[in-house]
MARBAZA-185828 format. One record per residue: z negated, y negated, x of N, C-alpha, C in turn. Coordinates in pm, whole numbers, plus 50000, padded with zeros to 5 digits. Atoms other than C-alpha are relative to their C-alpha. Layout:
BEGIN
ZYXZYXZYX...
***
This chain:
BEGIN
499354997550129282045195371928499235010449921500794991050085280385212571635500775012849970499384987850052281035247671512500574996949862499355003750126283555243571230500615011949927499204989350060285355276571170499385013750019500424986049995284475312471092501205008649962498834991450020287115339771113499545014449987500334985950021286885375570982501225008750018498954990149980288975405271088499395013649966500534987150042288345438070905500535011050092499684990149897288285466971151500675012449941499284987950044290835495371105500075000449848500225002550143291185482470751500405011549909499574989550093293275508870572499175012650020500754987849971291455537270746498554998749953501405001650042288005522770675499874999949848500014999450146288865517970307500055014649954499934985750036289825554770290498665006950026501304994049971286525563970455498944995449900500935004750103284645542470205500225007549869499654993250126286475559069913499735014950004500064985349991286305594770045498925004050101501114996649910282945605970189500355010850102499684989249907284535636670350500744995050125499305005649885286465613470587499084992150093500925008249921283415594770716499595007150128500334994349871282765600271084501105008450061498884991949951286125618071124501114991150054498815007549957289225606771315501055000149889499085001550113291665593571053501154990950040498895009449995295125578571056500614998949861499315002450127297025563470763501484998250032498565000449976300805567770739500744995249875499255005050117303475551870514500705011049922499334988850066305245584870437499465013050059500444986949952304495621970472501095006150087499024994749905306505630270783499384999950139500564999049865305605641471134500604989650094499335009749913308025615771277499604985649972500405013750031306475585471110498844995750088501075005249916303995562871289498754996449921501275003750063300345555671214499964984949978500115014450028299865522071042498544995550004501435003349983296045523771069499325011950066500694989749922293715542871299498504997349993501455001950008289985548071245499394998850139500705001649873287475539871516499865013450071500214986749941286805576971569501285005250066498724995649942290515583671630500364991750123499715008549885290855553871866499235004750123500814995349888288025567172081500635012250066499394987749948289965599872120501414997750054498715003049940293145581972229501164997949905498945002550098295115577971906500194985049986499715014350008296845544271877500914997049881499145004450109298515524571602501465000750044498594998449968302245532071590500335013650059499764986749945301815566471747500535009349891499444990750097303905593071576498985010749963500984990550051302005618071364499935012450088499994987749920303095648171570499264997950132500695002849875301875631871891498514998149977501425002250030298625620671729499265013149976500634986850023297925656471620499765007250133500204993749868298395668071980498824993650073501115007149936295965641472102498675003749937501254997650074293405649571832500235011049897499744988650088293415683971670499254999149867500795001150124290785674571410500434988149915499545012250067292825644671289500265002249852499665000350142292975637070916501144990049982498835008550022296395623070819500074996749851500125004550138296245602470499501214991549963498895008150050299175588970298499454986949946500485013250038298785551570244499964998249848500165003550141297585538669907499914984849989500035014649993298595501869911499274993349884500685006250114297335494469559498494999950022501444999449971293855505569668499604989350100500335009749897293935483369977500064985749947499935013350062294995453169771498784997749912501195001250085292185459869522498764997250086501135002449910289655461969808500084985950061499835013449943291105430169958499394989449908500515010050093290305410169645498495001049985501454998250006286815424969628499334994350126500555005249875286235415869993500034984850005499935014750006287435380069944498854994749915501105004350088284935377069657498655001550069501284997649931282125391869869499754989550108500145010349897282785367270154499794986449935500055013050066283315337769921498654997449934501345001650059279905344169763499024994250101500895004949894278345334470099500554987250064499345011549938280845310370260501384998449938498715001750067283875295170083501175004350088498814995549927287075312670192501034988849996499075011149989289385285370317501455004650002498634995149987292455306270397500005015150016499764985749982293575342370355501275001450082498864999349910295865350170647500775013049987499344987250018296635386670575499075008849918500814990750078295305417170393498635002350063501274997049933292545420970656499474988550085500475011649925292025385670790499794988249906500225012250078290505354470639499154990450082500735010449928289015321670755499164992049903500915008350079286105300970626499704987350079500545012149940285145264970695498485001049989501464998750004281475264570789499404989749906500655009550089279385248970512499134990250078500835010249936277475217270597498605005750027501344995349966274255225270779499975013350072499974987249929275445257170951500664998750136499265002549877276845241371267499255003950126500724995449881274135254571501500235014950018499814985749971274345288471672499115008749910500934991750079271285301771487500445001049855499584999850140272535291471145501335006949982498714993150008276065303471215499805015150009500294985749989274675337171322499405005349870500604995750127272565339371007501065000949891498924999750099275645331170799500885012350021499184988149972277695358270974499315012849955500744988150043274985384170912499925000749849500035000150146274755373270548501345004649941498674995450045278515378570509500105015250014499954985549980278235413670657499155007249895500864993950101275355421470419500674999549863499325001350128277355408570121501135010249988498924990150000280315430570216499445014149979500584986650011278115461370258499455002749861500644997950129276275456169930500984999249883499075002050111279195444769712501215009250006498794991949984282025466069855499685013850058500384987349942280555492970078499744998850149500405001349859278975498470421501015005350100499054994149906281985516670569501214990950025498975010049973284305486270550499344988950081500685009349911283205466070851500964989350052499165010849949284425433571000499434994650130500425008149885284315414471326500114985449959500065014250036283395377871291499974991650126500015009849891284165349271527499694986249945500355013750041282685314271500500274990850119499625008949890284005284871704500304986149945499675013650047284925247871690501314999049923498775000150080288365256571546500405014549968499614986750047290065285771370500725008050108499294993549890292245293471674499035007450091501004993849913289195300371889499145010049924500784990550079287305317371606500735013349989499224987750005290135342571577499935007350135500124993949868290035348371953498635006250019501374994749988286255353271932499875013549930500014987150070286875381671684500425011450092499484989649911288715400571957499035003650112500894998249887285805398072199498935010649978501014989850027283535422972025500425007949877499564991350109284955451371816499495014250025499995004450139284155468371593498684993849961501235004950063281585451271373499324989350083500585010049912281095422171615499654987149930500335013650043279685387171572499884991650126499945008049877280665362871850500084985349964500045014450024279875325771853500354992850130499575007949884281645302072093499694985449975500325014150013280065267772129500804991850101499125008549920281885238272283499604999750147500435000649860279735237872600500355012750078499604987549934280845273772672501495000350031498555000049988284525264272663500454992050122499234988150033286865272272813499585012550077500384988949912284965294973055499795013049923500274987950077283975319272779501275007749964498724993750036287675326772721500665007050118499274995949881288585335773079500225015050010499864985449989288085373473041501055005649904499024995250098290595375672755501395001250062498594999249961294235385372790500764988349937499185010750057296905358972731500435003249857499514995950131298135378972432498934999849892501075000450100294735375572260500094987949910499965012550074295695341172134501224999349909498915002250094297775333471828501004990250060498965008749945301085318471937500465003950138499564995149869301305337172267500465014449983499384986850012303635366172199500645004150131499424994749876305655385972449500914990050070499075009449938308295359272503499264988350065500765011149944305815331072553499205004650122500764994849886303695352872780500905001550123499064998749888306755360572994500344986350058499725013649953307505323373013498834994550082501185004549925303935316073123499935006750137500064992849871304105342773393501064994750096498975005849914307365328273523499554986650057500535012949954305505295273551498775001750088501134997549913302785312073759498675000949930501244999150078300225314973479499835014549955500194985750027298915350773467498675003049931501334997750059295375346473336499664988649905500465010550091293595327073064499344988750077500625010549918291625308673330501074990550053498915008549952294895296073480500594991849886499465007150117296155287073132499124988149963500925010750038293055266573055499994988550101500015010449896293335247673385501334992750010498685006349993296985238773332499994987049922499995012850071297475201973241500795000749869499405000650134298465193772885501514997650007498585003549990301805178672985500835011650054499284988849943302755209173190500205011149897499854990050106302095232372895501084995949902498935004650088304375210872684501365003750060498734996649936307155216472939500275015149994499834985450004306545254172946500425004449861499654996450138306655256872566501324993649957498805007250040309485231972544499804992149872500295007350123307735214172255498554995550003501395004550012304495197872141499055011749975500854988350020303235233272069499155002650124500784998249878302145235172433498794990850005501135009450005299985204172391498985004649895500904995350105298545218472068499155011650050500754988649946297575250872245498944995150099500965005649904295915230872524498794994349927501095006350074293855210972274499125010449932500774989650069292825241972079499145008050097500774992449901291735260672392498744992550044501135008049957289395232072472499144995349882500885002550114287885231272123500464989349905499525010650087290005204271963500555005349869499414996550128291355204071610501414994349997498615004350006295145202671614500655006649880499424994850123296875206571281501485002450015498574997350007300255222271229500604991849888499285006050112302855205171019500265010549893499734990550107303895220970690501055010250042499044989449968305705254170724500705004549873499214995750115308365268670498500435014550022499574986149993309105304970423501505000450024498584999449967312465314570572500715012049941499364988250060313055348670417498975008149923500784989750070311765375070178500745013050022499314987549967312515410470289499155012049962500654987250025311695446170197500855010950066499304988749940312585478370379499275012849964500594987050035311935515370328500575010750092499594988249923312015545770556500185011449901499684989650098313695572970354499345013250038500554986749978311855605770317501165009850020498904990649974313865636470428500845003449877499264996450121314815645070068500824988349945499325012050052316075609370010501194995850086499035004849902318525607670299501445003549962498614999250044321775605870107500494985949973499445013250025324155576670059499664995249859500285003850138323635576969681498554995549983501415003450014319855576769705499684987350076500255012049920319865550369980500424987549924499545011650077321875526869756499054997049886500955002250110319485532069464498714993550052501205005849941316535524169692500264985350037499675013949969318315492569811499924991249876500105007750124318615481269450498554998049959501435001250030314915488369399499364989150089500535010049908314065467769710500474985949962499455012950036316355439669598499304994249877500655004950120314745437469257498564995650028501335004449957311285435669420500084986350067499865012649927312485407769649500314988549905499645010550095314025388169360498794995849915501215003250075310765390469164499084991150083500815008349911308845376669464500594986050013499335012949985311405348969504499664990949882500285008150119310895337069146498514996649991501445002650005307105340669167499614988650094500325010349901307035318569477500824987349981499235012050039309385293469308500954995650111499025002449896312115296369568501385004149952498634995650021315885300369569500555004950133499394994549879318025319869816501474996550005498595003349983321405311469963500785010750074499274988849940322255344370132499195012849987500614986750010321535381570121500355007950125499784991449884321105404570419499795014649965500094985650020321595442270424499825006750136500194992449877320335466570689499975014949966499984985450016321055503970719499895006150138500104992649874319925526870999500335014649974499604986050012321545561071044499475008150118500424990949893320405590871246501065000550108499174998549879321885590471598501164990250011498865009149990324475563771515499604985349990500455013849995322315532571517499974993149865500165007750123321965504771264501184990949974498975009350043324295482371069499334989149919500515011050079323445447770936501144990749964498985009350047325495422770737499344989849909500555010850082324965390470546501114993749918499045006550090326685373570253499374987049949500485013250042326335336370169500544996849862499595004050135326475322469814499254987349963500745011950044325245292369616498565003949970501424997150017321475289769586499725005049857500284993850129320085311469307498725008250005501104990550015317185332669178500455012249919499454990450095319465355268973500155014050061499924986249950318955392569031501415005649986498654994650021322395400268888500974994650104499135005449894324075376969138499685006650133500384992749878322085393069419500585014249998499484986350012323155427269288501485000650033498565000349969326825417769303500234998250149499875001949856326355405769661499665012750076500374987549934324605438069758501125010349989498894990450016327455458869615501144996850094498925003849908329995439069818499655004150143500404996349865328015444070138499995015150019500044985449993327545480970063501425005750013498624995149996331265486270003500674997050134499395004049872332095468570331499355006650121500734994049888329685489070541500875010150073499304989249930331065511970814499435013449959500464986850041330885548370710499435007550120500634992349895328695571970911499995014849963500054985550023328765609670952498585005350000501414995849997324965610470986499264993749883500705005150119322435605170705499244987150027500785012249984320715571770644498515003250015501434998149977317125569570772499154988849940500765011550048316055534670669500964989749943499195010550061317395506870446499124987849976500755012250024316385470870393500884989149946499305011850050317365438970213499154987750030500695012649976316505402670283500674989149919499515012450061316855371070078499724988950101500055009149886317575343670331500354985749961499665014250016318045306270373499384994749872500745003350122315355298270118499754985049989500385013750023314635264669961499134999349875500925000550113311935253769716500704996249870499485003250132312675252669347499724985549963500395013750031310815219669320500934990250070499125010249943313155190469371501445004650014498634995049987316245212769364500874994849886499055004750101319255198269182500925011449960499144988950043321035224768972501484996750023498565001649978324725230269034500674993649878499225006050108327175209268828500815010649925499174989550059328995241968758499145010849932500914990550064325965259168600500495002749858499454995850129327045278668290498915005349910500944993950093325375292667980499635014150046500324986849944325625326868148498894999150103501065002249901323525313568435498654998249930501255002450074320905301468185499475012949939500434987350059320845335368010499415009150107500524991649890320365353268344498614995350043501325005249964317445330068426498955004549900500954995850103315775337868094499745014950008500164985549987316395374968145499065003450116500864997449884314815374568492498554996649971501365004050032311765355668366499355009849903500544990550097311325379668073499655013350066500284987549930311565410368299498764998750089501185002249915309025395568542498725000449917501195000350085306585389268256499645013949950500274986550050306955424468115499445009050109500494991649889306475441168454498614995750046501335004749963303485418968534498955004649900500964996450104301855427868203499815015149986500064985750030302715464768166500175009150122499884992049880303255476068526501435000750050498674999649939306135480068769500875010549933499004991150057309305496768646499905001349849499955000150146308535488868283501424996949956498575002950019311985472968283500614997650137499305002149873314535472768565501485001849975498554998150010318265471768622500355014350041499714985749989319855506168604500445004750138499564995849867321265506068958498855005450083501184995549924317715512169082499385012749942500654989350074317055541468847499595011950089500304988349916317275569969099498894996950100500985003649898315145550969350498794992549946501065008450058312675535369106498605003950046501334995649956309745556469231499895000450153500055000949854310675552269597499634985750038500355013449951309875521969815498764994949931501235004750064306285519369694499494987350064500585012449947304115489069756499775001050149500265001049857304055478770121499284986850026500795011849969301665453970276500464994550135499555006349877303245430770530498874991850060501075007249931301225411270786499594987549924500345012950059301465377970605500294999449850499755000050144302095389070245499165010949936500834990650073299645405470008500665002249865499284997650125301505422169721499124997749877500715000850128300585416069361499805014149945500194986950061299115445669171501225003949916498854995350077301925466669028501334998650070498715001349930304605457469285500475013450053
***
């Protein structure tokens, strides 16, 4: 089987962008955090900090104990999104970007004539050169090349940072045997536990397991798909559908009041509603989550007719907020989710749709256009006023925010 896929994973992405932007951080151990608090966790760790024992998710206070020379940097999501688009352009100038999987991962289909190891290696080196010259030499990536994207992503994990690994069909599956089960997309903690219960503890054992047996372990055709991918085959997934849009925010110490938490929830809700309309979806329920110090979390959900209307979502949020159990401890984190989504295309409007509904739709569209043109918070509903500058842009694994969110 020919080499078909090239996968890129940018190393310590947020931290390396900061090092590219700020020369004084180069060569230093760096972590990036979502808020300025000793109790928050690192969302990105530079190579220098990893070598000294700092890990992603480690609390700031612990990371400082591990590394006294640590630089702690507050995240700048708008900057990382800007760099993302520049990096996509730099890669696309060499090999067409087929799919952007996250802020720091993308896949390319190998152009015709690059299916040999030598040509694939030359292409990988050309991509690295394009990134260094167009974006900067301190934003590095690991590249994997293989017969399919599943294996190309695994190849990325085999040499970090700044690696370039090529897996040809004649090397498979033996070249994978040294990897951990968790190195492969689709094998999370639950699936790994299921494999271990079935007596499969290594990748070598996984690769030797018959296709039919993997189907039984997975309980679906996904097991057969994984078998085929491990052996270099091309197995396509069926179409997937987004199931929810959610936003959450860890409240800074000065924000930990009931009044401020509610304002932040309205800010999060308005962000989620804007995303919903941009992605041409409707929601049929709203979820609320609140976590309090020492007294745990509370979650609730309210179902309604499918809509994109921020004002209807706002009314649902107020109902859920009023029904929440009261706590004697301050709120630490809040979140909202728009759930049970369905595509706008092909949707039949309700027979009970009113002129008020139509006005709300026009209002939402007008607000989205103004905020897209003039920046976030140009216009917003007043319930979010106190929290309008809180809950800044966040970058989720599979969602890249639009500038100004």
